[in-house]
KOLBA-719659 format. One record per residue: x, y, z of N, C-alpha, C in turn; residue in three letters. Coordinates in steps of 0.1 Angstrom, whole numbers, padded with zeros to 4 digits, always signed. Example, Ala and Ser with C-alpha at 12.3 -4.5 7.8 and 13.67 -1.06 7.14 Angstrom:
2
+0132-0057+0078+0123-0045+0078+0132-0033+0078ALA/+0128-0022+0071+0137-0011+0071+0129+0000+0079SER/
This chain:
431
+0659+1193+0761+0670+1200+0763+0674+1203+0777MET/+0665+1207+0785+0667+1209+0798+0670+1196+0806LYS/+0665+1186+0802+0667+1172+0808+0683+1169+0805LEU/+0689+1171+0794+0702+1167+0792+0712+1177+0799HIS/+0706+1189+0805+0714+1199+0811+0715+1196+0824GLN/+0705+1188+0830+0706+1186+0846+0717+1181+0851THR/+0721+1169+0847+0734+1162+0852+0746+1171+0852PRO/+0748+1180+0841+0757+1188+0839+0758+1199+0853PHE/+0744+1205+0852+0742+1217+0863+0744+1210+0877LEU/+0740+1198+0879+0744+1191+0893+0758+1189+0894LEU/+0765+1186+0886+0779+1184+0886+0786+1197+0888LEU/+0781+1208+0883+0787+1222+0886+0784+1226+0899VAL/+0772+1224+0904+0768+1227+0917+0775+1221+0928VAL/+0776+1207+0926+0784+1198+0934+0798+1202+0936LEU/+0805+1205+0924+0819+1209+0924+0821+1222+0932SER/+0812+1231+0928+0812+1245+0935+0810+1244+0950TYR/+0801+1234+0955+0799+1231+0969+0810+1225+0976SER/+0818+1216+0969+0830+1209+0974+0842+1219+0977LEU/+0842+1228+0965+0852+1237+0966+0850+1247+0977PHE/+0837+1252+0979+0835+1261+0989+0837+1256+1002ALA/+0834+1243+1004+0838+1237+1018+0852+1235+1020GLN/+0859+1232+1008+0873+1231+1010+0880+1246+1014SER/+0875+1256+1007+0880+1268+1011+0878+1274+1025SER/+0865+1269+1029+0862+1274+1042+0871+1267+1055ILE/+0874+1253+1050+0883+1244+1059+0896+1251+1059GLY/+0903+1254+1047+0915+1259+1046+0917+1271+1054ILE/+0907+1281+1051+0906+1294+1059+0907+1293+1073ALA/+0899+1285+1078+0897+1282+1093+0911+1276+1097SER/+0916+1266+1091+0930+1261+1095+0942+1271+1094SER/+0942+1279+1085+0954+1288+1082+0954+1297+1094ALA/+0941+1302+1098+0938+1312+1108+0946+1306+1122ALA/+0942+1294+1126+0947+1287+1137+0961+1284+1135LYS/+0967+1281+1125+0981+1276+1121+0992+1290+1122LEU/+0986+1301+1119+0994+1312+1115+1005+1315+1128LEU/+1000+1314+1140+1010+1318+1152+1021+1310+1152PRO/+1022+1297+1146+1032+1289+1147+1042+1290+1135SER/+1039+1298+1126+1047+1300+1112+1054+1315+1115VAL/+1067+1315+1110+1073+1327+1111+1079+1332+1097VAL/+1083+1344+1097+1092+1351+1086+1105+1351+1090LYS/+1115+1347+1083+1128+1348+1088+1136+1359+1080ILE/+1143+1368+1087+1151+1377+1083+1164+1375+1085LYS/+1174+1377+1077+1188+1374+1079+1196+1386+1075ILE/+1207+1389+1080+1217+1399+1077+1230+1391+1074GLN/+1235+1396+1062+1247+1393+1057+1260+1402+1059ARG/+1271+1398+1053+1282+1407+1058+1285+1419+1050SER/+1275+1423+1040+1278+1434+1032+1277+1447+1041GLU/+1287+1455+1044+1284+1468+1052+1280+1478+1042ALA/+1271+1488+1048+1266+1499+1041+1275+1511+1042ILE/+1278+1517+1030+1288+1527+1031+1283+1536+1039ALA/+1291+1544+1048+1288+1555+1055+1279+1552+1067GLN/+1275+1540+1069+1265+1534+1080+1272+1524+1088GLU/+1266+1522+1100+1271+1513+1111+1264+1501+1111ASN/+1254+1498+1104+1248+1485+1104+1249+1479+1092GLU/+1242+1464+1093+1245+1456+1082+1233+1457+1072LEU/+1234+1454+1061+1223+1453+1051+1213+1442+1055ILE/+1202+1444+1055+1190+1433+1056+1189+1427+1041GLN/+1192+1414+1040+1192+1408+1029+1177+1404+1023SER/+1173+1406+1011+1160+1402+1007+1159+1389+1004ASP/+1168+1379+1007+1167+1366+1004+1164+1358+1016SER/+1155+1363+1025+1152+1356+1036+1141+1346+1034GLY/+1136+1340+1044+1126+1330+1040+1116+1328+1051GLY/+1111+1315+1054+1100+1313+1063+1105+1300+1070SER/+1098+1298+1082+1100+1286+1091+1086+1283+1099GLY/+1088+1273+1106+1078+1270+1117+1081+1262+1128PHE/+1073+1263+1139+1077+1258+1152+1078+1241+1150VAL/+1089+1237+1153+1091+1223+1151+1087+1214+1163PHE/+1090+1220+1175+1089+1211+1189+1085+1220+1198ASP/+1082+1215+1211+1079+1224+1223+1092+1230+1229SER/+1104+1229+1223+1115+1235+1229+1122+1247+1221ASN/+1112+1255+1214+1116+1267+1208+1124+1265+1196HIS/+1124+1254+1190+1130+1253+1177+1122+1254+1164HIS/+1129+1262+1155+1122+1265+1143+1130+1256+1133ILE/+1122+1250+1124+1127+1243+1113+1125+1251+1100LEU/+1136+1254+1091+1136+1260+1079+1146+1253+1068THR/+1147+1260+1057+1157+1255+1048+1171+1259+1051ASN/+1181+1251+1048+1194+1255+1050+1199+1268+1040ALA/+1193+1266+1029+1198+1277+1020+1192+1291+1025HIS/+1181+1291+1033+1175+1305+1037+1186+1310+1046VAL/+1193+1303+1056+1202+1310+1065+1216+1308+1062ILE/+1219+1305+1048+1232+1305+1043+1240+1319+1045LYS/+1252+1319+1050+1262+1329+1052+1255+1341+1060ASP/+1244+1338+1068+1238+1347+1078+1247+1351+1088ALA/+1249+1364+1092+1257+1369+1103+1247+1370+1115LYS/+1234+1374+1111+1223+1377+1121+1211+1370+1117LYS/+1202+1364+1125+1191+1358+1123+1180+1362+1131ILE/+1168+1367+1125+1158+1371+1132+1145+1365+1128VAL/+1136+1360+1136+1123+1355+1132+1112+1366+1135VAL/+1102+1366+1127+1090+1377+1128+1078+1367+1128VAL/+1069+1371+1138+1057+1363+1140+1047+1370+1132ASP/+1034+1365+1132+1023+1371+1125+1018+1386+1130PHE/+1023+1388+1142+1020+1402+1148+1032+1412+1145ASN/+1041+1407+1137+1053+1415+1133+1062+1417+1145ASN/+1063+1408+1155+1070+1410+1166+1084+1402+1162THR/+1095+1407+1165+1108+1401+1160+1115+1394+1173GLU/+1121+1384+1170+1129+1374+1181+1142+1371+1176TYR/+1153+1373+1182+1165+1369+1179+1167+1355+1177PRO/+1172+1349+1168+1173+1333+1165+1190+1329+1164ALA/+1192+1317+1168+1206+1315+1165+1205+1300+1157THR/+1215+1298+1150+1216+1285+1143+1221+1274+1151LEU/+1213+1264+1153+1217+1253+1161+1224+1241+1153LEU/+1219+1238+1140+1226+1229+1131+1220+1231+1117ALA/+1227+1225+1108+1222+1226+1095+1226+1213+1086LYS/+1220+1209+1076+1222+1199+1068+1220+1202+1053ASP/+1232+1205+1046+1231+1212+1032+1227+1199+1023GLU/+1230+1188+1025+1225+1177+1016+1209+1177+1015LYS/+1204+1178+1026+1190+1176+1024+1182+1191+1025THR/+1191+1202+1027+1187+1217+1027+1178+1220+1038ASP/+1180+1215+1052+1173+1216+1063+1184+1222+1074LEU/+1176+1232+1082+1181+1238+1092+1175+1240+1104ALA/+1180+1240+1116+1172+1241+1129+1177+1254+1136ILE/+1168+1262+1139+1170+1275+1145+1165+1274+1161LEU/+1173+1282+1171+1168+1279+1183+1165+1295+1185ASP/+1151+1295+1192+1146+1308+1193+1140+1308+1208VAL/+1148+1310+1218+1143+1307+1233+1133+1317+1236PRO/+1131+1330+1230+1120+1339+1235+1107+1336+1227THR/+1107+1328+1218+1096+1326+1210+1087+1314+1214PHE/+1074+1317+1219+1068+1306+1225+1054+1303+1216ASN/+1054+1295+1208+1042+1291+1200+1041+1275+1199ALA/+1028+1269+1198+1027+1255+1198+1033+1249+1185PRO/+1038+1236+1186+1042+1230+1174+1032+1228+1164PRO/+1034+1226+1150+1024+1222+1141+1020+1207+1143LEU/+1007+1205+1138+1003+1191+1139+1010+1183+1128LEU/+1014+1172+1131+1023+1164+1121+1014+1156+1113LEU/+1015+1156+1100+1007+1147+1091+1016+1134+1087GLY/+1013+1128+1077+1022+1116+1071+1022+1119+1057ASN/+1035+1121+1052+1037+1124+1037+1037+1112+1029SER/+1036+1100+1034+1034+1088+1027+1018+1086+1024THR/+1011+1093+1029+0996+1091+1028+0989+1102+1017GLN/+0997+1106+1008+0992+1115+1000+0987+1110+0985LEU/+0978+1118+0979+0973+1114+0967+0975+1124+0956ALA/+0975+1123+0944+0975+1133+0934+0962+1139+0934LEU/+0962+1153+0935+0950+1161+0934+0946+1164+0948GLY/+0952+1160+0959+0947+1165+0972+0950+1179+0974ASP/+0939+1184+0981+0941+1199+0982+0951+1201+0993ASN/+0960+1212+0991+0971+1217+1000+0972+1232+1001VAL/+0977+1238+1011+0980+1252+1013+0994+1254+1019PHE/+0999+1266+1016+1012+1268+1019+1012+1282+1029VAL/+1019+1281+1040+1019+1294+1048+1034+1299+1046LEU/+1037+1313+1044+1050+1317+1045+1049+1333+1041GLY/+1062+1338+1039+1064+1351+1036+1071+1354+1024ALA/+1064+1353+1011+1070+1354+0998+1074+1368+0995PRO/+1086+1369+0990+1093+1382+0988+1095+1390+1000TYR/+1097+1383+1012+1100+1391+1025+1086+1398+1029SER/+1075+1396+1022+1064+1404+1027+1058+1397+1038LEU/+1046+1402+1043+1041+1395+1055+1036+1380+1052GLY/+1034+1374+1064+1030+1361+1062+1015+1360+1054LEU/+1014+1350+1045+1002+1347+1037+0999+1335+1034GLY/+0989+1330+1027+0985+1316+1024+0984+1315+1007VAL/+0988+1304+1003+0985+1300+0988+0980+1286+0988THR/+0971+1284+0979+0963+1271+0977+0965+1265+0966VAL/+0965+1251+0965+0968+1242+0952+0965+1228+0955GLY/+0970+1221+0947+0968+1207+0950+0981+1198+0949VAL/+0982+1186+0951+0994+1178+0950+0996+1174+0935ILE/+1007+1177+0929+1009+1175+0915+1016+1162+0912SER/+1026+1158+0920+1033+1148+0919+1038+1142+0934ALA/+1039+1130+0935+1041+1125+0950+1058+1123+0952ILE/+1064+1117+0943+1077+1114+0944+1087+1120+0934ALA/+1089+1133+0932+1094+1140+0921+1110+1139+0923GLN/+1119+1134+0913+1133+1135+0915+1138+1145+0906PHE/+1147+1154+0914+1153+1166+0907+1166+1163+0907LEU/+1174+1163+0895+1188+1162+0894+1197+1169+0902PRO/+1194+1184+0904+1202+1191+0911+1201+1190+0926ASN/+1191+1181+0931+1189+1178+0945+1187+1162+0946TYR/+1197+1155+0944+1195+1141+0942+1193+1132+0955PRO/+1196+1139+0967+1195+1131+0980+1181+1127+0985TYR/+1172+1132+0978+1158+1129+0982+1147+1132+0971GLN/+1134+1125+0973+1125+1129+0964+1117+1140+0971TYR/+1110+1147+0963+1102+1159+0964+1087+1157+0961PHE/+1078+1164+0969+1064+1165+0968+1064+1178+0959ILE/+1056+1176+0947+1054+1189+0937+1038+1192+0939GLN/+1038+1206+0938+1024+1212+0940+1023+1224+0931THR/+1012+1228+0929+1009+1239+0919+1005+1252+0930ASP/+1005+1250+0943+1002+1261+0951+1016+1270+0951ALA/+1014+1283+0950+1025+1291+0947+1036+1291+0958ALA/+1048+1287+0954+1060+1289+0963+1069+1299+0956ILE/+1069+1310+0963+1078+1321+0955+1090+1322+0966ASN/+1100+1331+0961+1111+1334+0969+1108+1339+0982PRO/+1112+1334+0994+1106+1338+1007+1098+1329+1012GLY/+1091+1320+1005+1084+1309+1010+1092+1297+1014ASN/+1103+1299+1011+1113+1285+1015+1115+1284+1029SER/+1113+1272+1033+1113+1269+1047+1101+1268+1054GLY/+1089+1272+1047+1076+1273+1051+1069+1260+1051GLY/+1058+1257+1057+1050+1246+1059+1041+1245+1048PRO/+1039+1232+1043+1028+1228+1033+1020+1220+1041LEU/+1006+1221+1040+0997+1215+1048+0987+1209+1039PHE/+0981+1197+1044+0969+1190+1036+0958+1199+1040ASN/+0946+1194+1036+0933+1202+1039+0928+1201+1051GLN/+0933+1192+1059+0930+1191+1075+0940+1200+1082ASN/+0948+1208+1077+0958+1215+1085+0969+1207+1091GLY/+0972+1196+1085+0983+1187+1091+0997+1190+1082GLU/+1006+1192+1088+1020+1194+1080+1023+1183+1074LEU/+1028+1183+1061+1030+1173+1052+1045+1174+1044ILE/+1048+1187+1045+1060+1190+1037+1068+1203+1041ALA/+1079+1206+1037+1086+1218+1040+1089+1224+1025VAL/+1081+1236+1023+1082+1243+1010+1096+1245+1007ALA/+1104+1243+0996+1118+1245+0994+1121+1254+0980SER/+1115+1251+0971+1118+1258+0958+1108+1258+0948MET/+1109+1267+0937+1100+1267+0927+1107+1267+0914THR/+1100+1261+0903+1106+1261+0889+1102+1272+0881PHE/+1113+1280+0877+1110+1292+0870+1117+1291+0855LEU/+1109+1295+0846+1114+1297+0833+1112+1310+0828ARG/+1122+1317+0824+1118+1332+0819+1108+1333+0808SER/+1098+1342+0810+1089+1344+0801+1076+1336+0802GLY/+1075+1326+0812+1064+1318+0812+1060+1314+0827SER/+1048+1311+0828+1042+1309+0841+1042+1293+0843TYR/+1049+1288+0854+1050+1275+0856+1042+1268+0866THR/+1041+1277+0878+1032+1272+0888+1037+1257+0893ASN/+1050+1255+0893+1054+1242+0899+1064+1245+0911ILE/+1059+1240+0921+1067+1242+0933+1071+1230+0940GLY/+1082+1227+0947+1087+1214+0955+1088+1216+0970PHE/+1084+1207+0975+1086+1207+0990+1092+1193+0996ALA/+1098+1192+1006+1105+1181+1013+1094+1174+1020ILE/+1092+1162+1018+1082+1154+1025+1087+1154+1040PRO/+1075+1156+1049+1077+1159+1062+1083+1146+1070VAL/+1079+1133+1067+1085+1123+1073+1100+1123+1072ASN/+1106+1128+1060+1121+1128+1059+1126+1141+1066GLU/+1119+1153+1065+1124+1165+1073+1123+1162+1087ALA/+1115+1155+1093+1114+1153+1108+1126+1142+1111PHE/+1128+1134+1104+1139+1126+1107+1153+1132+1107ARG/+1154+1141+1097+1167+1149+1097+1167+1159+1109ILE/+1156+1166+1110+1156+1175+1123+1158+1169+1136ALA/+1153+1158+1138+1156+1151+1150+1170+1149+1153ASN/+1176+1145+1143+1191+1141+1143+1200+1154+1145LEU/+1195+1164+1139+1202+1177+1140+1201+1183+1153LEU/+1191+1181+1160+1188+1185+1173+1196+1177+1183ILE/+1196+1163+1181+1203+1155+1190+1217+1153+1189SER/+1223+1154+1175+1237+1153+1172+1243+1165+1167GLN/+1237+1175+1164+1241+1186+1157+1247+1185+1143LYS/+1247+1172+1138+1252+1170+1126+1246+1156+1121LYS/+1248+1151+1107+1244+1139+1103+1256+1130+1100ILE/+1257+1118+1106+1268+1112+1104+1265+1100+1094ASP/+1269+1104+1082+1267+1095+1071+1281+1086+1067ARG/+1280+1077+1060+1290+1071+1053+1297+1079+1043GLY/+1311+1077+1044+1320+1086+1035+1324+1077+1025TYR/+1321+1080+1011+1324+1073+0999+1338+1079+0994LEU/+1340+1093+0995+1354+1099+0990+1353+1101+0975GLY/+1341+1103+0969+1342+1104+0954+1332+1117+0950ALA/+1336+1125+0941+1327+1136+0936+1319+1128+0925ASP/+1305+1130+0926+1295+1123+0916+1289+1133+0907LEU/+1289+1130+0895+1282+1140+0886+1271+1133+0879LEU/+1258+1139+0880+1247+1134+0874+1244+1140+0862ILE/+1243+1132+0849+1240+1139+0837+1232+1129+0829SER/+1220+1133+0827+1210+1125+0817+1216+1124+0803ASP/+1223+1135+0798+1230+1134+0786+1242+1124+0784LYS/+1249+1124+0795+1261+1112+0796+1254+1099+0796VAL/+1243+1097+0803+1237+1084+0804+1231+1080+0792SER/+1224+1089+0785+1218+1085+0771+1229+1081+0760ARG/+1241+1090+0761+1251+1087+0751+1258+1074+0754LYS/+1259+1068+0765+1264+1057+0770+1253+1044+0768LEU/+1242+1049+0766+1232+1038+0765+1225+1033+0779GLY/+1227+1040+0788+1223+1035+0801+1210+1045+0805PHE/+1199+1039+0809+1186+1048+0816+1191+1059+0827PRO/+1202+1052+0835+1206+1060+0847+1221+1057+0849SER/+1229+1066+0853+1242+1063+0855+1248+1076+0863SER/+1261+1074+0869+1266+1086+0878+1282+1086+0873VAL/+1286+1097+0869+1301+1099+0865+1309+1103+0877LEU/+1319+1095+0881+1329+1100+0889+1339+1109+0884ILE/+1338+1122+0890+1347+1133+0885+1361+1135+0894THR/+1362+1129+0906+1372+1132+0915+1372+1120+0925HIS/+1383+1115+0929+1385+1106+0940+1395+1112+0952ILE/+1389+1112+0964+1398+1116+0975+1408+1107+0977ASP/+1420+1112+0979+1431+1102+0981+1430+1094+0996PRO/+1433+1080+0996+1431+1073+1007+1416+1071+1013LYS/+1406+1075+1003+1393+1072+1007+1388+1059+1004SER/+1377+1055+1009+1371+1041+1006+1369+1040+0991PRO/+1366+1049+0983+1366+1049+0969+1379+1045+0963ALA/+1388+1053+0968+1402+1052+0963+1409+1039+0967ASP/+1407+1033+0979+1411+1019+0983+1404+1009+0973LEU/+1392+1010+0970+1385+1000+0963+1390+1000+0948ALA/+1396+1010+0945+1402+1011+0931+1393+1019+0921GLY/+1385+1027+0925+1377+1035+0918+1386+1047+0911LEU/+1381+1052+0899+1390+1063+0895+1380+1074+0890LYS/+1387+1086+0888+1378+1095+0880+1377+1091+0866ALA/+1363+1094+0861+1360+1088+0847+1353+1077+0848GLY/+1352+1069+0859+1345+1056+0860+1330+1061+0857ASP/+1322+1053+0852+1308+1053+0851+1300+1045+0860ILE/+1293+1049+0870+1288+1038+0880+1273+1037+0874LEU/+1271+1023+0874+1257+1021+0867+1247+1011+0876ILE/+1253+1003+0887+1248+0996+0895+1251+0997+0910GLU/+1242+0994+0919+1244+0995+0933+1238+0982+0939LEU/+1248+0974+0945+1246+0961+0950+1239+0952+0939ASN/+1244+0951+0928+1240+0944+0917+1226+0947+0911ASP/+1221+0959+0914+1208+0963+0909+1210+0976+0901GLU/+1204+0978+0888+1205+0988+0880+1199+1001+0889LYS/+1205+1013+0886+1199+1026+0893+1185+1027+0887PHE/+1177+1029+0897+1162+1034+0892+1159+1047+0886THR/+1169+1057+0889+1172+1069+0884+1186+1074+0889ASN/+1189+1085+0885+1203+1091+0887+1205+1094+0900ASN/+1196+1094+0909+1197+1097+0922+1197+1086+0932GLY/+1198+1073+0925+1197+1062+0935+1210+1061+0943THR/+1222+1063+0939+1233+1062+0949+1234+1073+0958LEU/+1227+1085+0954+1230+1096+0963+1220+1093+0976HIS/+1209+1087+0973+1199+1086+0982+1203+1073+0992ARG/+1211+1063+0986+1218+1054+0995+1227+1060+1004TYR/+1235+1068+0999+1245+1075+1008+1238+1084+1018LEU/+1226+1091+1013+1220+1099+1023+1216+1092+1037GLN/+1212+1078+1036+1208+1071+1045+1218+1061+1052TYR/+1231+1062+1048+1242+1053+1050+1248+1057+1063SER/+1255+1048+1069+1263+1050+1081+1278+1046+1078LYS/+1287+1050+1086+1301+1047+1085+1302+1031+1087PRO/+1310+1024+1078+1311+1009+1080+1301+1001+1072ASN/+1291+1008+1066+1281+1002+1057+1289+0995+1045ASP/+1286+0984+1040+1294+0978+1029+1284+0979+1016SER/+1291+0982+1004+1283+0982+0991+1290+0977+0980LEU/+1284+0975+0970+1290+0968+0958+1286+0978+0947LYS/+1296+0983+0939+1293+0992+0928+1297+0987+0916LEU/+1289+0985+0904+1293+0981+0891+1295+0994+0883THR/+1307+0993+0878+1311+1005+0868+1318+1002+0856TYR/+1317+1012+0846+1323+1010+0834+1334+1018+0831LEU/+1347+1011+0828+1358+1019+0826+1365+1012+0813ARG/+1369+1021+0803+1374+1016+0790+1367+1005+0784ASP/+1352+1009+0783+1345+0998+0777+1344+0984+0785LYS/+1348+0984+0796+1348+0971+0804+1341+0973+0817LYS/+1333+0963+0821+1326+0963+0833+1333+0956+0844TYR/+1334+0963+0856+1341+0958+0868+1332+0960+0880SER/+1336+0955+0891+1329+0958+0903+1337+0961+0915LYS/+1333+0969+0923+1341+0974+0935+1334+0971+0947ALA/+1339+0964+0957+1332+0961+0969+1340+0970+0979ILE/+1333+0978+0988+1339+0988+0997+1332+0990+1010LEU/+1337+0994+1020+1332+0998+1032+1332+1012+1034SER/+1321+1021+1037+1320+1034+1038+1329+1038+1051LEU/+1334+1049+1051+1342+1054+1062+1335+1065+1069GLY/+1344+1073+1077+1339+1084+1086+1342+1097+1078ILE/+1333+1107+1075+1338+1118+1069+1348+1125+1076THR/+1360+1130+1068+1370+1136+1075+1366+1149+1079PRO/+1372+1154+1090+1369+1168+1096+1375+1178+1087SER/+1367+1188+1085+1371+1199+1076+1379+1210+1083THR/+1378+1210+1097+1386+1219+1105+1381+1233+1103ASN/+1366+1236+1103+1362+1249+1100+1365+1257+1113THR/+1369+1269+1110+1373+1278+1123+1360+1281+1129PRO/+1361+1282+1142+1351+1285+1151+1346+1302+1149THR/+1334+1304+1147+1329+1317+1146+1317+1320+1156THR/+1314+1333+1157+1302+1336+1163+1292+1339+1155ASN/+1291+1336+1142+1282+1339+1131+1267+1333+1136ILE/+1258+1343+1137+1244+1338+1140+1243+1332+1152ALA/+1251+1336+1163+1249+1331+1176+1242+1341+1186THR/+1241+1353+1183+1235+1364+1191+1242+1365+1204ALA/+1256+1363+1204+1264+1363+1217+1266+1378+1221ASP/+1274+1379+1231+1276+1394+1235+1284+1402+1227GLN/+1295+1395+1218+1302+1402+1209+1293+1408+1197ALA/+1285+1398+1192+1277+1400+1181+1267+1412+1184GLU/+1262+1411+1196+1253+1422+1199+1259+1437+1200LYS/+1272+1436+1200+1281+1448+1200+1285+1452+1187LEU/+1283+1442+1177+1288+1446+1163+1299+1440+1159GLY/+1303+1428+1165+1316+1421+1161+1315+1408+1156LEU/+1318+1403+1145+1316+1390+1140+1329+1385+1140VAL/+1334+1374+1148+1347+1370+1152+1349+1356+1147LEU/+1363+1353+1146+1369+1340+1143+1379+1336+1152GLN/+1379+1325+1156+1390+1321+1165+1403+1318+1156ASP/+1414+1321+1160+1426+1319+1152+1431+1303+1150GLY/+1435+1301+1139+1440+1287+1137+1448+1281+1147SER/+1455+1290+1154+1464+1284+1164+1460+1285+1178ASP/+1447+1289+1177+1438+1291+1191+1444+1302+1200ASN/+1453+1310+1195+1460+1320+1204+1455+1333+1200GLU/+1445+1336+1192+1440+1349+1189+1425+1348+1185SER/+1419+1360+1186+1406+1362+1181+1406+1373+1171VAL/+1402+1368+1158+1402+1378+1147+1388+1384+1144LYS/+1388+1398+1141+1377+1405+1138+1373+1402+1122ILE/+1362+1396+1119+1359+1392+1107+1350+1404+1099VAL/+1343+1410+1108+1334+1421+1105+1331+1429+1117LEU/+1330+1444+1115+1327+1452+1125+1317+1462+1120SER/+1305+1465+1129+1295+1472+1124+1287+1478+1139TYR/+1279+1486+1136+1271+1490+1149+1282+1497+1159GLY/+1280+1494+1172+1289+1500+1183+1303+1497+1181SER/+1307+1486+1175+1320+1483+1175+1327+1492+1162ALA/+1319+1495+1154+1326+1502+1143+1326+1516+1148LYS/+1316+1521+1155+1318+1535+1160+1330+1536+1170VAL/+1335+1525+1176+1346+1526+1186+1358+1525+1178SER/+1358+1521+1165+1371+1522+1157+1377+1508+1153GLY/+1369+1497+1159+1372+1484+1156+1371+1479+1142LEU/+1378+1474+1134+1377+1471+1121+1380+1457+1117THR/+1377+1454+1106+1380+1440+1099+1395+1437+1098THR/+1400+1427+1103+1414+1423+1101+1420+1425+1115GLY/+1414+1432+1126+1421+1433+1139+1422+1422+1145ASP/+1432+1420+1152+1434+1408+1162+1432+1411+1175THR/+1421+1406+1182+1419+1409+1197+1429+1404+1206ILE/+1435+1411+1214+1448+1406+1223+1441+1405+1238VAL/+1436+1415+1241+1430+1414+1256+1418+1425+1257GLN/+1410+1422+1269+1400+1432+1272+1402+1435+1286ILE/+1401+1447+1289+1405+1453+1303+1416+1446+1310ASN/+1428+1444+1304+1440+1439+1307+1439+1425+1310ALA/+1429+1418+1306+1427+1403+1305+1430+1396+1292THR/+1440+1388+1291+1444+1382+1280+1433+1373+1277ARG/+1429+1372+1262+1417+1363+1257+1424+1356+1245VAL/+1421+1345+1243+1426+1337+1232+1416+1330+1223LYS/+1403+1330+1228+1391+1323+1221+1380+1334+1221THR/+1370+1331+1214+1357+1338+1214+1349+1337+1227ILE/+1349+1325+1232+1344+1323+1243+1350+1329+1256LYS/+1362+1331+1256+1369+1339+1267+1366+1354+1265GLU/+1365+1358+1253+1361+1372+1250+1348+1375+1256PHE/+1338+1367+1252+1324+1368+1256+1323+1369+1271ASN/+1330+1358+1278+1330+1358+1293+1333+1371+1299THR/+1343+1379+1293+1347+1391+1298+1336+1402+1296GLN/+1331+1400+1284+1321+1411+1280+1309+1409+1289LEU/+1305+1398+1293+1293+1396+1301+1294+1400+1314SER/+1307+1404+1318+1308+1410+1333+1306+1425+1333LYS/+1304+1431+1319+1302+1445+1319+1290+1449+1326LEU/+1288+1460+1334+1276+1465+1338+1269+1473+1327LYS/+1256+1477+1329+1248+1486+1319+1257+1499+1317ASP/+1257+1502+1304+1265+1515+1300+1280+1516+1304ASN/+1287+1504+1308+1300+1505+1312+1310+1500+1299GLU/+1321+1507+1297+1329+1505+1287+1340+1495+1290LEU/+1345+1488+1280+1355+1480+1280+1366+1485+1272ALA/+1379+1484+1275+1390+1486+1268+1396+1474+1260ILE/+1395+1475+1249+1399+1463+1239+1413+1466+1232ILE/+1423+1458+1235+1435+1461+1227+1436+1451+1216SER/+1438+1457+1204+1439+1449+1192+1452+1451+1184VAL/+1456+1442+1178+1469+1443+1170+1464+1447+1155ARG/+1470+1457+1149+1466+1461+1136+1478+1466+1129ARG/+1482+1456+1119+1494+1460+1111+1506+1463+1118ASN/+1508+1452+1129+1519+1452+1139+1519+1461+1149GLY/+1509+1471+1150+1508+1480+1161+1497+1476+1171ASP/+1501+1479+1183+1489+1476+1194+1482+1488+1196LEU/+1467+1486+1195+1459+1498+1197+1448+1495+1207ILE/+1445+1505+1214+1435+1502+1225+1422+1511+1223ALA/+1411+1505+1221+1399+1512+1220+1387+1507+1227LEU/+1379+1516+1232+1368+1513+1239+1356+1506+1233PRO/+1348+1497+1240+1337+1489+1233+1326+1488+1244LEU/+1315+1491+1240+1303+1490+1248+1291+1494+1240GLY/+1279+1495+1246+1267+1498+1241+1267+1512+1234SER/+1258+1515+1225+1257+1528+1219+1255+1540+1229LYS/+1246+1536+1240+1245+1545+1250+1259+1549+1258THR/+1266+1538+1261+1277+1540+1266+1289+1548+1259ALA/+1287+1547+1244+1297+1554+1236+1292+1568+1231LEU/+1282+1573+1238+1276+1586+1234+1287+1596+1238GLN/+1291+1604+1227+1302+1615+1229+1314+1611+1225GLY/+1318+1597+1223+1329+1591+1219+1332+1592+1205TYR/+1343+1596+1199+1345+1597+1185+1360+1591+1183SER/+1363+1582+1173+1377+1578+1171+1384+1589+1164THR/+1378+1598+1160+1386+1611+1154+1392+1619+1163GLN/+1390+1620+1176+1395+1631+1187+1409+1627+1188ASN/
C-alpha cells in the first residue's frame, strides 16, 4: 500500500516545491517592478453641488512606465472624457499627467508625466507564450492601492467580437475594474501584455481576463509618441460583426456593411449598405475580425479585394484605401494641466477661431464667478482668440496676482477677476 502511494506523494511534494519556487520568484519580481507601476485617477466634468471642485471618478485605472522619457502607457478607455489626470505611485505620491495621444481602436493611450521618474519595465515577447505559463498582474483594482494577482495563461490568441482589431491574451489572474491599463508579467518579471478587461456574468465567478499582447501594444505606443495618431487606410464603411448573421447565411465568418460614407473608397468601389463581406483578397475570413485586423495594419493607398454577397449573388470589389477624413475636432485644454486648467477652467476654441468658450468652471474660476457658456473676450485689456493666447497671458501673472477677465454672457460684457485661491481670498461674486 505504501509502495503505491510513494509516486503520488512525490508528485505532490514536487508540485508544492515548484509552486513555492514560483511564488517566491513572483514576490521578488513584484517588489522590484512596483515603482514603475502607477494608479491613474481621473476627474470628469460632473460638478459637485455647492462645491468648487470636480468629482473624482471611481472608474480610474492603472498604467506603467513605457520608456525613459516619462511616458505612461495605459488603456484609452481609462482616460476617456477625463478633464484632469493624475498618476499615483506605490508611495501614494501624486503627479499631474497630460494626455499625449490615444488610439481607441486598440484601446491604448500615452500619458506624459514630466515629474515622475521611474525606470521602464523590462520588455518580454508576447509571441513566446504557452498555455499554463505562470503570470501576474500589477495594478489598482477598484481604485484601491497597487496590488498583485497571480494566475496562468489560459489562451494565447483569443478573438473578441466586441474588440475585433486585435487578438488578446486570456488569463485567470484576476483583472478587476481599476486594473485596466496595468502590466501583465511572465514569471521572470518581463512585461508580456497590457491588462484591459474582464469577462463578467451576473451571479457567477468567471476568472476570465484579457490583455493586449505587448508586441502589439508597443508598436502602437511608439507610433502614438512619434506621430500623435495612427494613420490607417480609410475604407469608409461601418462594419457589423454578428455570429448569428453568419450562421443564418451559412458562412463560418462574415461582416455586414451597415453604412457607406459618400465618396469614400467603399462607395466608389460600388459597395452598399446590406452587402455581406465574406472574403478578403480571395481568402475566406478566418474569423469575423479578419477584415478589421487587416484595416488595423493598413496604410492609405493599400489595395484590397473584397468578395461580397448581394441579393443572393456573389460579386467582387477592388479598391484602394484612402486617407481618413478630418473630423475637425474643436481644440480644448482637457487633460493638459495648462495654466487655465490649474485655475479651474476647461476651455474650447471657437469654431471661427475668434473666441474661447468656457466648457466647465470649478475651483478658483468658479469662485470668481466665471461659468459654463461664458465666452472669453480679453484678459487684462489684451484681446485673446485662442486657448494658447489666453494661457500665454496667464503665464505672465506673478504669484498671488489677479487678472481681469472680460467675458460675454447672454449678450452682456462682464469683467471678473481670476487668480489662485490665495489671490482670491476675501473676494466674493455676491458683493
